[in-house]
C-alpha positions as CSV (number, residue, x, y, z in Angstrom):
1,M,-82.1,-8.0,18.4
2,S,-82.0,-4.2,18.6
3,K,-81.9,-2.3,15.3
4,S,-78.6,-0.7,14.6
5,E,-78.7,3.1,13.8
6,L,-77.6,4.2,10.3
7,L,-75.5,7.3,10.8
8,L,-74.5,9.6,7.9
9,P,-72.3,12.7,7.6
10,A,-73.8,16.1,7.0
11,G,-71.3,18.5,5.6
12,S,-73.9,21.0,4.7
13,L,-77.6,21.7,5.3
14,V,-78.5,20.2,1.9
15,K,-76.5,17.0,2.6
16,L,-78.1,16.7,6.0
17,K,-81.6,16.9,4.5
18,T,-80.7,14.5,1.7
19,A,-79.2,11.9,4.1
20,I,-82.4,12.0,6.3
21,M,-84.7,11.7,3.3
22,Y,-82.8,8.7,1.9
23,G,-83.0,6.7,5.1
24,A,-80.4,7.9,7.7
25,D,-81.5,7.4,11.3
26,A,-79.1,10.1,12.4
27,V,-76.5,12.5,11.1
28,Y,-73.4,14.1,12.5
29,A,-72.3,17.6,11.7
30,G,-70.1,20.4,13.1
31,T,-69.1,24.0,12.9
32,P,-65.7,25.2,11.6
33,D,-64.2,26.6,14.8
34,M,-64.1,23.7,17.2
35,S,-64.1,20.4,15.4
36,L,-62.6,18.4,12.6
37,R,-65.0,20.2,10.3
38,T,-62.9,23.2,9.3
39,Q,-64.5,22.9,5.8
40,S,-68.0,22.7,7.2
41,K,-70.5,24.6,5.1
42,F,-72.8,25.3,8.1
43,S,-73.5,28.7,9.5
44,L,-75.0,28.8,13.0
45,D,-78.5,29.6,11.6
46,E,-78.2,26.7,9.2
47,L,-77.2,24.4,12.0
48,K,-80.2,25.4,14.0
49,E,-82.4,24.8,11.0
50,G,-80.8,21.4,10.5
51,I,-81.4,20.3,14.1
52,E,-85.0,21.4,13.9
53,F,-85.4,19.5,10.6
54,V,-83.8,16.3,12.0
55,H,-85.9,16.4,15.1
56,S,-89.1,17.1,13.2
57,K,-88.5,13.8,11.3
58,G,-88.0,11.9,14.6
59,K,-84.3,11.4,13.9
60,K,-81.1,12.4,15.7
61,I,-78.2,14.7,15.2
62,Y,-74.7,14.7,16.8
63,L,-72.3,17.6,16.8
64,T,-68.5,17.4,16.8
65,L,-66.1,18.9,19.3
66,N,-63.5,16.3,18.5
67,L,-60.2,18.2,17.9
68,F,-57.3,18.0,20.3
69,I,-57.1,21.6,21.6
70,H,-54.2,23.9,22.2
71,N,-54.3,26.6,24.8
72,A,-55.6,29.2,22.4
73,E,-58.5,27.0,21.4
74,A,-59.3,26.2,25.0
75,Q,-60.2,29.8,25.5
76,K,-63.1,29.3,23.0
77,L,-64.6,26.4,25.0
78,P,-66.9,28.4,27.3
79,Q,-68.6,30.2,24.4
80,F,-68.8,27.1,22.2
81,V,-70.3,25.0,25.0
82,T,-72.9,27.7,25.7
83,T,-73.8,27.5,22.0
84,L,-74.0,23.7,22.2
85,R,-76.4,23.9,25.2
86,D,-78.6,26.2,23.3
87,L,-78.6,23.9,20.2
88,Q,-79.4,20.8,22.2
89,P,-78.0,18.1,19.9
90,D,-78.5,14.4,20.7
91,G,-74.8,14.0,21.4
92,V,-71.4,15.7,21.2
93,L,-68.4,13.8,19.8
94,V,-65.2,14.4,21.8
95,A,-61.7,13.1,21.6
96,D,-59.6,15.4,24.0
97,P,-59.8,14.3,27.7
98,G,-59.7,18.0,28.7
99,V,-62.7,18.9,26.5
100,F,-64.5,15.8,27.8
101,D,-63.9,16.9,31.4
102,Y,-65.0,20.5,30.6
103,L,-68.3,19.3,29.1
104,K,-68.8,17.0,32.1
105,E,-68.5,19.9,34.5
106,N,-70.2,22.7,32.5
107,A,-72.8,20.9,30.4
108,P,-73.6,17.6,32.2
109,E,-77.0,17.3,30.4
110,L,-75.2,16.8,27.0
111,N,-74.5,13.2,25.9
112,R,-70.8,12.8,25.6
113,F,-69.7,10.5,22.8
114,I,-66.0,9.4,22.3
115,S,-64.8,10.1,18.8
116,T,-62.8,7.7,16.6
117,Q,-59.9,10.2,17.0
118,A,-59.5,8.9,20.6
119,N,-58.3,5.5,19.2
120,V,-60.7,3.3,21.2
121,C,-59.5,-0.2,20.2
122,S,-60.1,-2.3,23.3
123,S,-62.6,-3.3,26.0
124,A,-60.3,-1.6,28.5
125,A,-60.5,1.7,26.7
126,V,-64.3,1.5,26.4
127,K,-64.6,0.7,30.1
128,F,-62.4,3.7,31.0
129,W,-64.6,6.1,29.0
130,Q,-67.7,4.5,30.4
131,K,-66.4,5.2,34.0
132,M,-65.7,8.8,33.0
133,G,-69.4,9.2,31.9
134,A,-69.3,8.6,28.2
135,K,-72.6,7.3,26.7
136,L,-71.1,6.1,23.4
137,C,-67.7,5.1,22.0
138,V,-66.8,5.1,18.4
139,L,-64.5,2.2,17.8
140,G,-61.3,2.9,15.8
141,R,-61.1,1.8,12.2
142,E,-58.3,-0.5,13.3
143,V,-60.6,-2.8,15.3
144,S,-61.2,-6.1,13.7
145,F,-64.5,-8.0,13.6
146,E,-63.4,-10.5,16.3
147,E,-62.3,-7.6,18.5
148,M,-65.7,-5.9,18.0
149,R,-67.3,-9.1,19.1
150,Q,-65.2,-9.2,22.3
151,I,-65.7,-5.6,23.1
152,R,-69.5,-5.9,22.7
153,Q,-69.5,-9.0,25.0
154,D,-67.3,-7.2,27.6
155,C,-69.1,-3.9,27.4
156,P,-72.9,-4.6,27.2
157,N,-74.0,-1.4,28.9
158,I,-72.6,1.3,26.7
159,L,-73.4,2.3,23.2
160,L,-70.9,1.2,20.5
161,E,-70.4,2.6,17.1
162,T,-68.3,1.4,14.1
163,F,-67.5,2.6,10.6
164,I,-69.0,0.7,7.7
165,H,-68.3,2.8,4.7
166,G,-66.1,5.6,3.4
167,A,-62.5,6.6,2.8
168,M,-59.7,4.9,4.7
169,C,-56.7,6.7,6.1
170,M,-53.1,5.3,6.1
171,S,-52.5,7.0,9.5
172,Y,-53.7,5.7,12.9
173,S,-57.4,6.5,13.3
174,G,-57.0,9.5,11.0
175,R,-54.3,11.2,13.1
176,C,-51.9,12.1,10.2
177,L,-48.6,13.9,10.5
178,I,-47.7,13.8,6.8
179,S,-50.2,16.5,5.8
180,N,-48.8,18.8,8.4
181,F,-45.2,18.0,7.3
182,L,-45.7,18.4,3.6
183,A,-48.5,20.9,3.3
184,D,-48.7,22.7,6.7
185,R,-52.3,21.5,6.9
186,S,-53.4,19.7,10.1
187,A,-55.5,16.6,9.6
188,N,-56.5,16.9,13.2
189,K,-58.3,20.1,12.3
190,G,-60.0,18.8,9.2
191,K,-57.5,20.4,6.8
192,C,-56.0,17.2,5.5
193,A,-54.2,17.7,2.1
194,H,-54.5,14.0,1.4
195,C,-50.8,13.6,0.8
196,C,-51.4,9.8,0.9
197,R,-53.3,10.2,-2.4
198,W,-50.4,12.0,-4.2
199,H,-48.2,10.2,-6.7
200,Y,-44.5,10.0,-5.9
201,K,-41.8,9.4,-8.4
202,L,-38.5,7.6,-7.8
203,H,-35.2,9.5,-8.6
204,L,-31.5,8.6,-8.4
205,K,-28.8,10.8,-6.9
206,L,-25.5,10.4,-8.6
207,K,-22.1,10.6,-6.9
208,D,-21.5,14.1,-8.4
209,G,-24.7,15.3,-6.5
210,T,-26.9,15.5,-9.6
211,I,-30.4,14.0,-9.4
212,K,-31.8,12.1,-12.4
213,D,-35.2,10.8,-13.3
214,I,-35.6,7.1,-13.7
215,E,-37.4,6.9,-17.1
216,I,-39.9,4.1,-17.4
217,N,-41.0,3.6,-21.0
218,E,-42.3,0.9,-23.3
219,Q,-38.8,-0.5,-23.9
220,N,-37.8,-1.1,-20.3
221,K,-41.0,-1.2,-18.2
222,D,-41.0,-5.1,-18.1
223,M,-37.2,-5.4,-17.4
224,F,-37.2,-4.7,-13.7
225,E,-39.4,-4.0,-10.6
226,F,-38.8,-1.7,-7.6
227,L,-38.8,-3.6,-4.3
228,L,-38.5,-2.4,-0.7
229,K,-37.1,-4.4,2.2
230,E,-36.7,-3.5,5.9
231,D,-34.5,-5.1,8.5
232,F,-37.0,-6.9,10.6
233,R,-38.5,-8.8,7.6
234,P,-35.4,-9.9,5.7
235,D,-37.3,-12.3,3.5
236,E,-40.2,-10.0,2.5
237,Y,-40.1,-7.6,-0.4
238,Y,-42.7,-5.0,-1.0
239,E,-43.3,-4.1,-4.7
240,I,-43.4,-0.4,-5.5
241,I,-45.5,0.1,-8.7
242,E,-44.7,3.1,-10.8
243,D,-45.8,4.2,-14.3
244,E,-44.8,7.2,-16.3
245,H,-46.7,9.4,-13.9
246,G,-45.3,8.0,-10.7
247,G,-46.5,5.6,-7.9
248,Y,-49.1,5.7,-5.2
249,L,-47.3,4.2,-2.2
250,L,-49.8,5.2,0.5
251,N,-53.1,5.4,-1.3
252,S,-55.7,3.2,0.4
253,K,-58.9,1.9,-1.1
254,D,-62.3,2.9,0.3
255,M,-63.9,0.9,3.0
256,C,-67.1,-1.0,2.2
257,M,-68.6,-3.4,4.8
258,M,-71.7,-4.2,2.8
259,P,-70.6,-7.8,2.1
260,R,-70.1,-8.4,5.8
261,L,-73.0,-6.2,7.0
262,N,-75.0,-9.2,8.2
263,K,-72.2,-10.3,10.5
264,I,-71.8,-6.8,12.0
265,L,-75.6,-6.5,12.5
266,E,-75.6,-9.8,14.4
267,L,-73.2,-8.3,16.9
268,G,-75.8,-5.8,18.0
269,L,-73.7,-2.7,17.7
270,D,-75.7,0.4,18.3
271,S,-74.6,2.7,15.5
272,L,-73.2,2.1,12.0
273,K,-71.2,5.1,10.7
274,V,-70.6,6.3,7.1
275,E,-67.5,8.6,6.5
276,G,-67.7,11.4,3.9
277,R,-68.3,14.9,5.3
278,N,-66.8,16.5,2.2
279,K,-68.6,14.2,-0.3
280,T,-71.6,15.3,-2.3
281,E,-75.2,15.0,-1.5
282,Y,-75.3,12.3,-4.2
283,Y,-72.9,10.3,-2.1
284,A,-74.9,10.8,1.0
285,G,-78.2,9.9,-0.6
286,T,-76.9,6.8,-2.5
287,V,-75.0,5.3,0.5
288,A,-77.9,6.0,2.8
289,R,-80.5,4.3,0.6
290,A,-78.3,1.3,-0.1
291,Y,-77.5,0.6,3.6
292,R,-81.1,1.5,4.7
293,A,-82.5,-1.1,2.4
294,A,-79.9,-3.6,3.4
295,I,-80.4,-3.1,7.1
296,D,-84.2,-3.3,6.8
297,A,-84.0,-6.5,4.6
298,F,-81.7,-8.2,7.2
299,Q,-84.1,-7.3,10.0
300,E,-87.0,-8.9,8.0
301,D,-85.3,-12.0,6.9
302,P,-81.7,-12.5,8.2
303,Q,-81.4,-16.1,6.9
304,N,-81.9,-15.2,3.3
305,W,-80.1,-11.8,3.3
306,N,-77.7,-11.3,0.3
307,P,-75.6,-8.2,-0.3
308,D,-75.5,-8.3,-4.1
309,I,-78.4,-6.0,-4.9
310,Y,-77.1,-3.4,-2.5
311,M,-73.5,-3.6,-3.7
312,K,-74.8,-2.9,-7.2
313,E,-76.1,0.4,-5.9
314,L,-72.8,1.2,-4.2
315,Y,-70.8,0.5,-7.4
316,T,-72.6,3.5,-8.9
317,L,-70.5,5.7,-6.7
318,Q,-67.1,7.0,-7.7
319,N,-64.5,5.1,-5.6
320,R,-60.9,4.2,-5.4
321,G,-61.7,0.5,-5.2
322,Y,-63.3,-1.1,-2.2
323,C,-61.8,-3.1,0.7
324,L,-63.0,-4.5,4.0
325,G,-60.7,-2.3,6.1
326,F,-59.4,-4.0,9.2
327,Y,-62.4,-6.4,9.4
328,D,-60.2,-9.5,9.2
329,G,-57.3,-8.0,11.2
330,N,-54.2,-6.8,9.5
331,L,-54.5,-5.2,6.1
332,T,-53.2,-6.8,3.0
333,H,-52.0,-5.4,-0.3
334,I,-55.6,-5.8,-1.5
335,S,-56.5,-2.8,0.7
336,Q,-54.1,-0.5,-1.2
337,N,-54.5,1.1,-4.6
338,Y,-51.0,1.4,-6.1
339,E,-52.2,2.2,-9.6
340,Y,-54.1,5.4,-9.4
341,T,-55.4,7.9,-6.9
342,R,-58.5,9.3,-8.5
343,T,-62.0,7.9,-7.9
344,M,-63.6,6.0,-10.7
345,G,-67.0,4.6,-11.5
346,E,-69.4,4.4,-14.4
347,Y,-72.0,6.8,-13.1
348,L,-71.8,10.5,-12.4
349,F,-73.9,12.8,-10.2
350,A,-76.2,14.5,-12.7
351,G,-77.9,16.9,-10.3
352,S,-80.8,17.3,-7.9
353,I,-84.3,18.7,-7.7
354,I,-83.8,21.8,-5.6
355,E,-87.5,22.8,-5.7
356,W,-90.9,22.4,-7.3
357,Q,-92.4,25.5,-8.9
358,G,-96.0,24.4,-9.3
359,N,-95.7,21.3,-11.5
360,D,-92.3,22.3,-12.9
361,A,-89.2,20.6,-11.4
362,I,-86.2,22.9,-11.0
363,F,-83.2,20.7,-11.6
364,E,-79.7,21.9,-10.6
365,L,-77.0,20.4,-12.8
366,R,-73.8,18.9,-11.4
367,N,-72.5,17.4,-14.7
368,F,-72.7,17.8,-18.5
369,I,-75.8,16.4,-20.1
370,E,-76.4,16.0,-23.8
371,S,-79.7,15.6,-25.7
372,G,-80.9,12.0,-25.6
373,E,-79.1,11.0,-22.5
374,T,-81.1,9.3,-19.7
375,V,-81.1,10.8,-16.2
376,E,-81.9,8.4,-13.4
377,F,-83.8,9.9,-10.4
378,L,-83.2,8.0,-7.2
379,I,-86.6,7.4,-5.5
380,P,-86.3,7.8,-1.7
381,N,-87.3,4.8,0.5
382,T,-86.7,2.3,-2.4
383,L,-83.9,1.1,-4.6
384,E,-85.9,2.1,-7.7
385,T,-85.3,4.9,-10.1
386,L,-87.5,7.1,-12.3
387,N,-85.7,7.5,-15.6
388,L,-86.1,10.5,-17.8
389,K,-84.7,11.2,-21.3
390,L,-84.6,14.8,-22.4
391,T,-83.9,16.0,-25.9
392,E,-83.7,19.7,-25.1
393,F,-83.1,21.8,-22.0
394,E,-84.8,24.9,-20.8
395,D,-82.8,27.3,-18.6
396,A,-84.8,27.8,-15.4
397,D,-83.9,31.5,-15.2
398,T,-83.9,32.7,-18.8
399,G,-86.2,30.3,-20.5
400,E,-83.7,29.7,-23.3
401,T,-83.5,26.2,-24.7
402,S,-80.4,24.2,-25.9
403,S,-79.5,20.7,-26.9
404,K,-76.8,20.3,-24.2
405,V,-76.1,21.8,-20.8
406,S,-73.1,22.0,-18.5
407,A,-72.9,22.4,-14.8
408,G,-71.5,25.5,-13.1
409,Q,-72.7,28.7,-11.3
410,N,-75.8,27.0,-10.0
411,K,-77.0,26.2,-13.5
412,R,-80.6,25.0,-13.4
413,I,-83.0,23.7,-15.9
414,R,-86.8,23.5,-15.8
415,I,-88.5,20.1,-16.4
416,K,-92.1,20.5,-17.5
417,P,-94.9,18.0,-16.6
418,Q,-95.2,16.7,-20.1
419,N,-91.6,15.4,-20.0
420,W,-92.4,12.7,-17.5
421,N,-94.0,9.3,-18.4
422,K,-96.1,9.4,-15.3
423,P,-98.9,11.7,-14.0
424,I,-97.3,14.8,-12.5
425,N,-98.9,14.3,-9.1
426,E,-97.4,10.9,-8.9
427,V,-94.0,12.2,-10.0
428,K,-94.0,15.0,-7.3
429,K,-94.8,12.4,-4.7
430,L,-92.0,10.1,-5.8
431,L,-89.4,12.8,-6.3
432,P,-89.6,15.4,-3.5
433,Q,-87.3,18.3,-3.0
434,Y,-83.6,17.2,-2.7
435,T,-84.1,14.1,-4.9
436,I,-80.8,13.3,-6.5
437,A,-80.1,11.9,-10.0
438,R,-77.3,10.2,-11.9
439,K,-76.2,9.5,-15.4
440,F,-74.4,6.6,-16.9
441,A,-70.9,7.4,-18.1
442,P,-69.1,4.2,-19.1
443,L,-65.4,3.9,-18.7
444,T,-63.2,3.0,-21.7
445,G,-59.7,1.7,-22.4
446,E,-57.2,1.6,-19.6
447,N,-59.6,3.2,-17.1
448,K,-62.1,0.4,-17.8
449,A,-59.5,-2.3,-17.3
450,M,-58.2,-0.8,-14.0
451,Y,-61.7,-0.3,-12.6
452,E,-62.7,-3.9,-13.5
453,R,-59.5,-5.2,-11.9
454,K,-60.3,-3.5,-8.6
455,L,-63.9,-4.7,-8.8
456,H,-62.7,-8.3,-9.3
457,E,-60.2,-8.0,-6.5
458,F,-62.9,-7.0,-4.1
459,Q,-65.3,-9.6,-5.2
460,Q,-62.7,-12.3,-4.8
461,L,-61.8,-11.0,-1.3
462,C,-65.5,-11.0,-0.2
463,Q,-65.8,-14.7,-1.2
464,E,-63.2,-15.6,1.3
465,E,-64.5,-16.3,4.8
């Protein structure tokens, strides 16, 4: 069985290096002009540095050219393709047939990959792109496990890639019109306003033309429910859940295929992709190390593989609740989060070691830390942590000390050798530059109850085969 590649997003140079350090076999990145990466943090020089870094580690990097172009954008193709040829990535992700054809004619040495935006959901589509000269097809998120199995069987001589983790989109393969309509921001150009995450509130229009709120309060909230029905399903009613803030009709949970990873690995797909180009380096590192360890463990002992230890790691990430996406075919209500739109979890990104100055670790803060709190440093290449409790914090720039610190404006603290419970040479080896750290932040009250309910729903779903 060939080993599937673990592919992580790289929305910036730091995220790229973090993903590689924590176990990614490859990363994908892009520049703002000609991809779905309009919020990319890469300059051209940083992209060159990133490619050199990835290749120095024996890993791969793919660049994106996966928007559907208009005539004005087509004029930029010659210059952009010239840049691509100079950068020499390991592959270029494309969705538009015109862009694909232009690359084929003007940069035939570049590997052409078909993006998920192209909606490849069948063996016929894969075979079409293979005939056109594509080396890899990214399967649409809408493809079920059984369909993946059939496509792999029907198309053995082309590389296949599938998503295994990340945010889901209520639109078809991420091609959203709502964002354009409501916010004048094109999802096809990476500017998605995430309108599906917004809360919407039901109102009534009276005969005199006035519009009134429907007030939901403690006295009436259990008296009625809102239900939708459409003509072709006369016996099915869809519940619309709304609280005093509104309802989340279109808000999907996040995809997490870890409980089915062994089944996916058995198919022999070539690349397993994680979504999250706009997420933090903490997300990139945590997801990379969890799936890296899980893939390696499966390769070593597939019969005794168990996802529980790796799921424990993924639960430390802020999420909207997890689901299995389209793995089983059509989505169910379990895949939607009607209660809240924000991400939740019981750990927060504390910060990262941005450099070592001699034996002092320079730690950039990403969250508030108080005296006595424990910070967990995630050791690369393992699922272990190195824990550190600090009672005071020294500003890395001014030398001033305090009993609590907040993130913001690149706030950094200096961690001295005596703070660690291990010899400093061992610590520096375990925690290189770009090591990420987290802190425990337990949920309480209603947030705790909602989070545990979503956790239970996912666990129940995963027990069903």
